[in-house]
N, C-alpha and C positions, 0 to 999 in steps of 0.2 A: 502491500498500500504505499501511497508515495503522499497521504497527508496523515498532519497529527490526528494522535491516539485521542486527545482532546473530545471527550461526548458534550455533551450539552444538560448545565449542571442545573436544576430549581428553575429550568425556564417557564415563561407563562405560558398559558394554554393558549394557543393560536384563534381565532374567529376564522367563521368560513370565508370572508372577505380579504383575508392578512393569507389565507391559505391560498386562492384564487389567483392571490399577486403574486404569490410563486413561480418561476420560470423553472421549465425538466430541466434536469441535469442532461452533461454530455458523458456517452460514455471513453474514457479515456482510452484510445488505441496508438499500435503504434504506427511508425510510418507505410503507406503503403510500396513504396519504392524497396524501401530496407527488408523489410518483412518477408517479401516475393519469393528470395533467394533462403528463406530458412524456415523452420517447421516450430517456429517458436509462435503463443500463444496471441491471436491480433489483439483481443479486446485486453486489457489489461484491467476492470475489476475497477468500481466505484470503491474510494475510501470513505472513513466514519464520517467524516463531517459531510461530503456529497449525499450519503444517504441517507442521514440523518434529517438535511434540508428535503430531498426528495418524497422521504415517508409523509414531511410536513404534508404535501402536498394534497395527500388522500384525503377526503371529505365525511368519511366514515360515515356513508349513507346507512340508513336504516334499513334501505333494502340493497343488499349488495350485489347488483347486476354482473360484477367480475367473478364472483363465484358461481355464477350461471354457465358461464365461458370455459370454467375449468372441467376439463375429464378425470381430474382426481378426485376432486371439490375442495381445495384445500382454501381453509380460513384465513381469504387472504387482510381482508380489515384487521384482521386480528395482528396478523404475524406484524403487518406494514405500523399500526398502532405501536406495539414495543417497540420498532426501530425507532420513530419518532421519540420515544420515551429513552433511547440509550438502550435499551436492554436487549443485545444482539442475542445472547445466548436463548431467553425466553420467546424469542423471537421462532428462533432454532422450534428449538421445543415444538411450538406450532405447528412449524412446517415438516416438521419429521410424524404429528401425528396423522397426514394423510397421499405423502407423498417420500418413499425411500429412496429417492436419486433426487434431492432439488438443487444438488452444486451439477447435476447433467443438466438439466429441464433450464435451470437460470443460465445455459447456454446455449443449448438447441431447441427447446419448446420454442415453436412461432406464437408467440402472447400476442404479438399485435394483431392477430385472427381468430385471436380466443379470449382470452381476460381480458387483455387492456383496449380490444376494441368495443366490448362493454362498457368502460369510465365511462363514467358521466360529467366527465372533462372533455370527453370529444367532440362536444358540442359546442364548446368555445375554445377549447386549445390545446396543447396537446393530451394523453392519457399520464398516467401515474405508471413510472417504470416499474412498475412489477417483477418483470422478468429482471431485469438487473438488480432489481433489490433482492430477489429470491439470492441469486447470483450471487452477493455481498455479504446475505447471511450465513450461505451454508460454506463459504470460503474461511470469515471467520470463525464458526463451529471450527472446523480445520485445527484454525490453530489455536484455540484457547478450550478446547475441550478439556475434559477432567476426565472422560473414558467414551467410551463406544455405547452403544443402545441395549440393554437387557430387555431380557423377555421376564413379566411379572407375571401370566399369568399357567394357570393352574395347566399342566399336560394332559392332552386328551387322549395321548396312549392309540392315536393313530396316523396311519404315515400314508404322506402325499407325495407324488413324483409331480417336480415341473418337469417339462424337456425346452431345454432352452435358455441359455441365457440373458439374455436380450432385455427391452425395458418390461414385456407382457410378465415373461418366466422368474425374472428377478423380483418385480413387485409384488405377484402373486404369491411367489415363496415369502415373500419378506414378514406381509400381512396374515397369511395361513401361523408363521413363526410367529407371532404377535400373539395370537390366538392360542396357542399353546400345541399344534400340531407337531408330528417331527418329517421335515419334509426336505428331501433328495433334490437337486436340480444336476440333471443331465446334461453335459454339453458338448457337442463334437467336436469343436476347433480346441486348441490345448491350452488355450486363457479364456476365463469366462468375460461375458461381457457382450456376447451375441455382437450387432449392428454397430453397437456403442464403440469397439475396437477395431472391429476389421473396416466400417465404413464410414465412420469419421474422425477426420485425420488428425494429428496433434494441432495444428494452426487455430485448429476451432474448438476441440474437445482433450485437453492432455489427456494422455493413458495412466497418466498416476491418479487427476481426477475418480475415474473409475473406478482405479482399482481399490482405493481409497472408501470410496460406496460398496463395493463388493465386500469389503470388510467389515463393514457395519452391518453388510444382510446376514456373513457368515457369524457375529458374533453374536446375532437372535439366535442362533443355534444352527441353523440352517448349512448344511453339507454338498458342499459342490464335489464334482463327479467331473471329470474332463476328459476327451478323447472316448464318448461314448457317441455311436449314433444308432440314436433309436430307427431299428428299421430293419438295424441291419445289426450289428453288433448284439443287440437285446431287441425285442418285441416289446409291444402294449403289453399284449394278453402276457409275458412273460413276467411283467414289470408285476401284471394286478396279481398273475397265477403265483407261480415258483418265490417271486422273491417280497409280496406281501403288502404288495402297498393295496392302500382301500381305494384313494382315486387319484385320479393325471391330468394333468393343466397340459395340454399342448401349444405350445407357445414357439415354431421352430422358425417365423418368420415367411418371407417368399424370397428366399433368394436365389431362384432360378434367371440366370437372365435373359431378359430380351435381346433380338436382333433385327435388324432393318431387312434383313432377305432381299436384299439385292446383290448385283452382280460382283465377283470378288472380294467378297468379304471376308472370305477364305487366306487372304495374304497373311503370311505375316507381317507382324505388326499393327493386328488388328484387335484392340482388347474391351471384354465386358467393364463394363464401369466397378461390376464388382469385382474380378481379378481382379483387376488394376489397382486398386483401393484395397483389398484385401493383401495384397503383395506388398505392400506402399505401408501399408497402416498395419496390420496385425501379423504382418514376417518383415518390418523396418528395413524394405528395400530400398527406402530413402538414405540409407549406409552403405557406402561404397562398399563396404566391406562382407556386403550379411551374406547367407549361404543362399541365399533367395533372391539373384537381384532381377533387376527389370528392367526393361529399354527406354533408355531417355532420348525422346526425340528430339530433331532440331525444330520443327514446327508440325505441332499437334490440333489434332482435332477432335473437339469433344462433341462428340453429338447427343441434343438435347435441351433442357430448359428447367430443371429442374434443381435442386439441393445438391443431388448428387453430381450433377454435369460439372455444378460448382465446385464442388469437392474436389472433383475427378481434375478440371481444365486450370483449378490454382495449384494444386498437388506437382500438374507438369512442370509448370512454373518455375516450381521449386525445387524441380529435378532436373533444372538449366533449359531448359528449351528458351529456344531465341522469341518464339511467336507460340499462345497459346491462345484457342478461338474455337465461342461456341458457335457451331451450326445451327440453329434455331428455325424450324417452320413456320413461328407464328412471329407476331411484334412483339416487343420488352413488356409492353403496357400486359401481354398474355401468361410473361412466361410464371411458373407455377410455385418459383424458389424466393423464400423469404427475400425483401427489398433488401433487407442489411446484408447478405450474402451478396448480392446483383451488385451491390454500391461498393460490397470492400472487392469485390472483383474488376470493377473500372478504375480502384484507385492501386490495384495491382497491375494496370496498364493488359487486361483480358482485351484481347477483341472479340467483336462482336458481330455475326453473319447474321442479320434479323430476315427472314422470309425466306429461306435457303434451306431447300431440302437432297442430301445425297441421294443422286440415284445409281452413283455405280461408283466401287473403290476403283482407283486404276493401281496397279502393280507393273515392275520393272520382269525384264526375265529371265532373274534369278525368286521369284516372287516374294521379292516384297515392298509395301504399298508406298508407293511414288505420288500420290494424290488422291483427288474427291471430282469425277462430276457430279454438278449439281445441278439443279435448278432454280429458279424463285419462284415465290409465292404471291398470293393475294390473297385478301385476307374477305368472306364470302357468308353467309348466314351461318348464328351461331349452332354447333352440333349437340350433341347430348349432353356436355359436360359444363356447356354454358359459355364456351369461349367461339368464338367468330374460325368457321373453317379453313385451313387455308386450302385454294384450291391454285393445279400450277398454271405457270405465265407460258403458254402456248410462244417457242423459240427463243426462251431466257437463258440456255446451258449454256454453262463456262467451265472450265474446269479450275481448280484450286491444288495449289502445291502443298503436299504434308508427307511427312513420313514417318507419323503414326496416328491413329485412329482407334480412339476408346467413345463406344456407343453407350450412353446411356438415356437410353427414354423408358425405363420399367424394367420391372422386374414380374415372375410370375411363381405360381406355385414349384415346391419340389416334390417329387411325386417321390421321394425316396420314403417317408413315412405313409402317405399316406396311403399306397398302393401296395403298400404290404399288412394295412391292418384291415381286415375282414369285416363289416359290416359299418365302415367311417362312413358315412353321409358325405358326398361332394357336391357341389354346386358346377357347374357345364362349363367353367374355369379353372376345376381341380382345389377350388378352398371347402375348407373345413365346413361344413353347414351346421350350426348351434340354433337353439332357443334362445328365449328371451335371458332365458338364464345362465347363458355362455355353454350348456350341455351337449353335444354332439349324439347322434342317434345309438351311441355306446352308453347303456345307463356309469354313470362314475367318473366317465372323460368327457372333458371338459377343453374349449379352445379359446385362443382369442388374438390377439396382435394380426400381422401381416397374414397369418396364415386362414387369418377369416373373413378380414379386411381386403387383399390385395393391400399393394407398400400405399402407408401412411405414415403416418408420424410418430418420433417415439411418446408423446402425451397420450394420443391415444390408445396406445400397443400397451401404455401405465393404468390407461383405463380400465381396460380388458380386464388386467390381469387385477387389478382391485372388487371389479365387478365379479371377475370369476373366487376370487377368494374370499368373497362373502357368499355365492352360490354351494360353495365347495363346502362352507362351513355348516349350512344346514343342511346339505345333503346328509352330511355324515353324520348329525344330530339328529337322524331320525326321519328328517319332512323331506321325502320322498315325492311330497309330490308335487316337483317342481316345475 
């Protein structure tokens, strides 16, 4: 923290008019040119004085609409009030009642479209910076806590398996452990965290942050077993039979990458964003000494306009690309990526080719990528997503030089687990079908997160994990009419 450790002592209670007169704080961040060549975190976090000042902007509404916008139902006015009073650890305690990963959500949750957009201050100026305050409290807790969370609930004597250690699985595991269940998380990779460690780069969320939050969950008694591929090394039937688990929560995400299905997509130098980010983040390919190196392109084209595309293109810049380019078929206004991520990319000299779609990957006679053939687009009427449909402009084809192509146009359900589990109901896209209580077609087996929703946000997955934990608790308590 760059600011003084001083906090307000004995300050008077502000009137609503005085609160309205406070302008929203700015998030300190590193210079765009300098940070684009390393993997250190971009945002630096609020200092104590700035956090208190921002918290004082909260009007403490009697009807807190901001809470309605939070998928995990955090007591937002409550934790912000504690910040304004200078009681930062008290604010952290309120956060952790409903959120097992506050240091994570404070960094990657799209608050601007969820809780902050509901803030009453939006009617006149800028909303309270709820996400930045959440991050501040979580980081402060790490520096000043006296110990990690513990469970006080009486043990239930029942076992639950959570498959996947991403945001949905870890949230469900933490909630169930707090309720007194014996919980084991099974993770396919060698390190827990799921998409939080393989999909989100260090400069946006350091791995130390995820590791610390995982340790908090383990302190609740949650056991985590890595290198276990449910559906291959063990089945759900075996977990509930031989292993004696009373319920299972499936939270394996949607990790099967989608491709463009254009000619030349099999040339060397074409990555899915999943592989590219997993190699860089989880397998540490950003380090030249890594045992699992990655191709470092000179001119890199990333296809897509979501947060994953932003992560990939900004990673390529940090891996030494002279030019990193986003190729997106719609206009800037239709990009699904967070506005902050797009802004950060622009500050880092990322080039954007809007209203552009690749129609072919061009290759050399040795089978390596040498460019893209693209076509310009125009926007027509809105499609099922509500965004205007891109339509090719006849005769507008052109070639773009590049030596690395990263495809970030979405993911699909990985069938490894779903196809190996008899009786598990799936929809036409291969995602698991659940009822209102998040139970699947198999009694005692629940599911949530991206394997149910398709690709979504971290906080929505956490909301699913929390809801599933409540349903599992009711189910194991004998309330089987879910």
